[in-house]
N, C-alpha and C positions, 0 to 999 in steps of 0.2 A: 588571480587568486587560486585557491585550492580547488574549487569546483571546476573552474575552467581547465586546470591541469588534469583533473580526473576524467575529462572527456576524451583524453588520449588512451584511456583504458580500452582494450579491444571490445569488450561487451558494451560499454556505454557508447563507444563510437559507432558500433553497429546499430544500436537503438536509435541514435540520432540520424544515421544514414537512411534507415528505413522509415523515418518520420513516425516513430512510435508515439502514441499519445502519452502525455506526461502532466504532472501537477507540479507547478513551481510555487513554492511558498515565499516568504519574506527572505530577502537577501541583499547583499551589497551590490550597488550599481557597477562597481569596478569589475565584477565577475564577467560581465558581457553576456551575450546571448547563450543561454544554456539549453533551452527547449524551444524549438522553432525560432521565431524572431522576437521572443519575449525577453526583455532585460529584467533582472531582479530589481525589486523596489521594496521599500519598507512597507509591510502590511501588518494589520492587527493579527493576534494569535488565531489560528484556525482558518484564515483567509488565504486564498491562493488563486492562481490562474491555471485553469485546465486548458491544455493545448492539444488539439487533434486536427487531423486533416479534414475530417468530415464537418466539424462544427467551428473550426477556427479557435479563437481565444474566448474563454468564458470565465468571468469572475465567479468563484464558488466559495462557499462557507462549509467547512467540515465541522464535525462535532465529535466529542469523546464522551462516552457514558461509562462511568466506573462500573465494574462488575458488581452484581449484587452479592451480598454475603450469602453463602449457601446455607440453607437450613439442613438439619439432620436428615429430614425426609428426602430432600433433593439429592443430597450426597449419597444416600443409600440407593436411590433409584439409579443414579448415574453409575455407581459401582457395579450394580447388577447388570446394567446395559453393557458396560465394558466387558464384564466377564463373559456374557453371552456372545458378544461380538468376537472376543478372543477365541472362544471355544469353536465358533463357526469357522474362523480363519484356519485354525489348526486342523479340524476334521473335514472341512469343506462343506459341511451341512449343519443345520441347527441340531442342537442336542435333543434327544428324545427322552 
């Protein structure tokens, strides 16, 4: 499959070679081993297998929380913070 072919990419190949930790979600069994010795399988949304050298294989559940709608006060504070940070970056020190 496509995921197995992608493993020939130099960057992905190196990550596999150094046994970098990875999270494998739901996938087709035909893909074969993609991370460690884990074969893809059908999993519910948000579920996956975390694979690492230190801890082996662990079933994990991820979550997604939608961003809160920004209030006018929050937006104003964030804009002021960004402007201050930008000024510090340009001048090298906080504005006086």
